[in-house]
C-alpha positions in Angstrom: -96.7 -2.3 -21.7 -94.0 -3.9 -19.5 -93.3 -7.5 -18.8 -94.5 -7.1 -15.4 -97.8 -6.2 -16.8 -97.9 -9.3 -19.1 -96.9 -11.5 -16.3 -99.6 -10.2 -14.1 -102.0 -10.9 -16.9 -100.6 -14.2 -17.3 -100.9 -15.1 -13.5 -104.3 -13.8 -13.2 -105.5 -16.1 -16.1 -103.4 -19.0 -15.7 -105.1 -22.5 -15.5 -105.7 -24.1 -12.2 -105.5 -27.9 -12.4 -105.7 -28.2 -16.2 -108.9 -26.3 -16.2 -109.6 -22.3 -16.3 -110.4 -20.8 -12.9 -111.4 -17.4 -14.3 -114.7 -16.1 -13.8 -116.3 -13.2 -15.9 -116.0 -11.0 -12.8 -112.5 -12.0 -12.1 -111.4 -11.0 -15.9 -113.2 -7.9 -15.6 -111.1 -6.8 -12.4 -107.9 -7.9 -13.9 -108.4 -5.7 -17.0 -109.9 -2.8 -14.6 -106.9 -2.7 -12.4 -104.2 -3.3 -15.4 -105.7 -0.2 -17.4 -105.8 2.1 -14.5 -102.1 1.2 -13.7 -101.4 2.1 -17.3 -103.0 5.2 -17.0 -100.9 6.0 -13.5 -97.9 5.3 -15.4 -98.8 7.6 -18.3 -100.9 10.6 -16.6 -100.2 12.7 -19.9 -103.1 11.4 -21.6 -105.4 11.9 -19.0 -104.1 15.5 -18.4 -104.3 16.2 -22.2 -107.9 15.0 -22.4 -108.7 17.5 -19.8 -106.9 20.5 -20.7 -108.6 20.9 -23.8 -112.3 20.9 -22.5 -110.8 23.5 -19.4 -109.3 25.8 -22.0 -113.1 25.7 -23.8 -114.8 26.3 -20.6 -112.9 29.5 -19.9 -112.4 31.0 -23.5 -116.2 30.3 -24.5 -117.5 32.3 -21.0 -115.1 34.8 -21.1 -114.5 35.4 -24.6 -118.2 34.7 -26.3 -120.2 34.7 -23.1 -121.6 38.0 -23.4 -122.8 37.5 -27.2 -123.7 34.0 -26.7 -125.6 34.9 -23.5 -128.3 36.8 -25.3 -129.1 33.9 -27.6 -129.4 31.6 -24.5 -131.3 33.9 -22.6 -133.4 33.9 -25.7 -134.1 30.6 -25.8 -133.8 29.7 -22.2 -134.6 32.7 -20.1 -133.1 33.5 -16.6 -129.8 31.3 -16.9 -126.2 32.3 -17.0 -124.0 31.5 -20.0 -122.0 29.8 -17.5 -124.4 27.5 -16.4 -125.8 26.9 -20.3 -122.2 25.7 -21.1 -121.1 23.4 -18.4 -123.1 20.5 -19.7 -121.8 20.7 -22.9 -118.1 21.0 -21.7 -118.7 17.6 -19.5 -120.0 15.9 -22.7 -116.8 17.2 -24.6 -114.7 15.9 -21.5 -116.4 12.6 -22.2 -115.9 12.7 -25.7 -112.0 13.7 -25.4 -111.4 11.2 -23.1 -113.0 8.6 -25.3 -110.9 9.0 -27.7 -107.9 7.7 -26.1 -109.2 4.8 -25.3 -108.6 3.4 -28.9 -105.0 4.9 -28.7 -104.1 2.7 -25.8 -105.7 -0.3 -27.4 -103.4 0.3 -30.5 -100.5 0.9 -28.2 -101.3 -2.9 -26.7 -101.4 -4.1 -30.3 -98.1 -2.4 -31.4 -96.1 -3.7 -28.3 -97.5 -7.4 -28.4 -99.5 -7.0 -25.2 -102.8 -7.2 -27.2 -101.8 -11.0 -28.5 -100.8 -12.2 -25.2 -104.6 -11.6 -24.0 -105.8 -13.1 -26.8 -104.1 -16.4 -26.0 -104.9 -16.0 -22.4 -108.2 -18.0 -21.3 -109.8 -15.0 -20.7 -113.5 -14.2 -21.4 -113.3 -11.4 -24.8 -116.3 -9.7 -23.3 -114.6 -9.2 -20.1 -111.6 -7.9 -21.6 -113.4 -5.3 -23.2 -115.5 -4.6 -20.2 -112.8 -4.4 -17.5 -110.9 -1.6 -20.0 -114.2 0.3 -20.5 -114.9 0.2 -16.7 -111.3 1.5 -16.1 -111.9 4.5 -18.5 -115.4 5.2 -17.6 -113.8 5.6 -14.1 -111.5 8.1 -14.9 -113.9 10.0 -16.9 -116.5 10.3 -14.4 -113.2 11.8 -11.9 -112.9 14.4 -14.9 -116.5 15.4 -15.3 -116.6 16.0 -11.6 -113.5 18.3 -12.0 -115.3 20.1 -14.9 -118.6 20.6 -12.7 -116.5 22.2 -9.8 -114.5 24.5 -12.2 -117.4 25.4 -13.8 -119.3 26.1 -10.4 -116.4 28.2 -9.5 -116.6 30.2 -12.7 -120.4 31.1 -11.7 -122.5 28.3 -12.9 -124.9 27.2 -10.8 -126.4 23.5 -10.7 -130.1 24.0 -9.7 -130.5 20.3 -8.7 -127.8 20.3 -6.2 -125.7 17.2 -5.5 -128.3 14.7 -7.0 -128.1 16.6 -10.2 -124.4 16.6 -10.2 -124.1 13.2 -9.6 -126.6 12.8 -12.6 -124.8 14.7 -15.0 -121.7 12.4 -14.3 -123.8 9.5 -14.9 -125.0 11.1 -18.5 -121.5 11.8 -19.4 -120.3 8.5 -18.3 -123.4 6.8 -20.4 -122.3 9.0 -23.4 -118.9 8.1 -23.2 -119.7 4.3 -23.8 -120.7 4.4 -27.2 -117.3 6.6 -28.3 -115.4 4.4 -26.2 -116.8 1.4 -28.0 -116.2 3.2 -31.4 -112.7 4.5 -30.8 -111.8 0.5 -29.6 -113.4 -0.6 -33.1 -111.7 1.7 -35.0 -108.2 1.0 -33.3 -108.7 -2.8 -33.8 -109.6 -2.2 -37.8 -106.8 0.1 -38.1 -104.3 -1.1 -35.6 -102.3 2.4 -36.3 -102.1 5.0 -33.6 -102.2 7.7 -36.1 -105.2 6.3 -38.2 -107.2 6.2 -34.6 -106.4 9.5 -33.4 -107.3 10.9 -37.0 -110.2 9.0 -37.2 -111.8 9.7 -33.8 -110.6 13.5 -33.7 -112.0 14.1 -37.3 -115.6 13.4 -35.6 -115.1 15.1 -32.1 -115.8 18.9 -33.6 -118.4 18.3 -35.9 -120.1 16.4 -33.3 -119.7 19.3 -30.8 -120.4 22.1 -33.1 -123.3 20.6 -35.0 -125.4 20.0 -31.8 -127.0 22.1 -28.8 -123.5 22.3 -27.3 -122.8 25.9 -27.3 -125.9 27.7 -28.6 -129.4 26.8 -28.6 -130.4 25.1 -31.7 -133.2 27.8 -32.7 -130.5 30.4 -33.1 -128.4 28.1 -35.7 -129.2 27.1 -39.2 -131.5 24.9 -40.4 -129.3 22.3 -41.8 -127.4 21.9 -38.3 -130.9 21.9 -36.6 -131.4 18.6 -39.0 -128.1 17.2 -37.9 -128.5 17.8 -34.2 -131.7 15.4 -34.4 -129.5 12.7 -35.4 -126.0 13.7 -33.5 -125.6 12.0 -29.9 -124.0 15.1 -28.8 -127.2 16.9 -28.4 -129.2 14.2 -26.7 -126.1 13.9 -24.1 -125.9 17.6 -23.6 -129.4 18.2 -23.6 -130.1 15.5 -20.7 -127.0 16.9 -18.7 -128.5 20.6 -19.2 -131.9 19.3 -17.8 -130.5 18.2 -14.8 -128.3 21.1 -14.6 -131.2 23.9 -14.5 -133.9 21.5 -13.5 -136.3 21.9 -16.3 -137.1 20.1 -19.6 -134.6 21.6 -22.3 -134.5 18.5 -24.6 -134.5 19.9 -28.2 -135.2 17.0 -30.4 -137.7 14.7 -28.6 -140.6 16.0 -27.3 -142.4 13.8 -24.5 -144.8 14.7 -21.5 -144.2 11.4 -19.4 -143.0 12.8 -16.2 -144.1 16.7 -16.5 -141.0 18.2 -15.5 -136.8 17.6 -15.7 -137.2 14.2 -16.3 -139.0 14.5 -19.6 -135.4 16.2 -20.9 -133.4 13.2 -19.4 -135.0 10.1 -19.9 -135.2 10.6 -24.0 -131.7 11.4 -23.9 -130.8 8.4 -21.6 -132.7 6.2 -23.8 -131.1 6.9 -27.0 -127.5 7.2 -25.4 -128.2 3.2 -23.8 -129.3 2.3 -27.4 -126.1 3.6 -29.1 -123.9 2.3 -26.3 -125.1 -1.2 -26.8 -124.8 -1.2 -30.7 -121.5 0.3 -30.8 -120.5 -2.1 -27.8 -121.6 -5.0 -29.5 -119.6 -4.0 -32.6 -116.4 -3.7 -30.6 -116.8 -6.8 -28.7 -117.7 -8.5 -32.1 -114.4 -7.5 -33.7 -112.8 -8.4 -30.6 -114.0 -11.6 -30.2 -113.1 -12.0 -34.1 -109.4 -10.9 -33.4 -106.6 -13.7 -33.2 -102.8 -13.6 -32.8 -102.4 -13.7 -36.5 -104.5 -10.8 -36.9 -102.5 -8.4 -34.9 -99.0 -9.1 -35.7 
């Protein structure tokens, strides 16, 4: 982080008349702008977090589409593999982009910016909220790109624009718990390599031990067992229900709405719970951090 960034944070949080003039919303806005500016200055990270899901989308549809399509049609008749896969790739985008959140925080720790932020009068919760808001804003844009690309490859969003917005919202909601986890990991390890390895170590097991790429009914029993406690399953099934306009939730069966929302609401509730728990842990670790902790 450059000296000008530190000056902007200091100016935005400087006491007025001997007392802090900060508001929670103001602190959130300062951090939201700072992290977006940081992303614009280093677009390579954004591109990398988007390229991998695009490769998965193209390769899986072109290489495995014909084989996997049979299994999909046995589980959910009448949809193409492209349509089945796009919600999973949307969740993968959220997962891959959330990993970079912790890496950015470690970078702040290593160059001393994190220590400068800690000694300002900014609210610690606002610091984390503003950073998270900047990241989920970028994740929303990336998921929108994936939905557009998927449509070009032949996927169909049965619920139209409203459903597309809903899929983006589910992806953003899913990203919150992993953004929090990634930041908590960064505060604990204070090392880029450890944060990257720790987050990436979870990414592929979470994706492949879920309903992301194939219906659970066509997978081994031990995978179905793991999938029931896998956040990816809840995110993918909620997004997929919106994609094809029917209840495809595979791990929680409810009949609250008699339709698509029966596949969306349970997943959303689980993701909200995860975001609250992991967000609380991340904010707690941030609140306990001190200048001496990050030297």
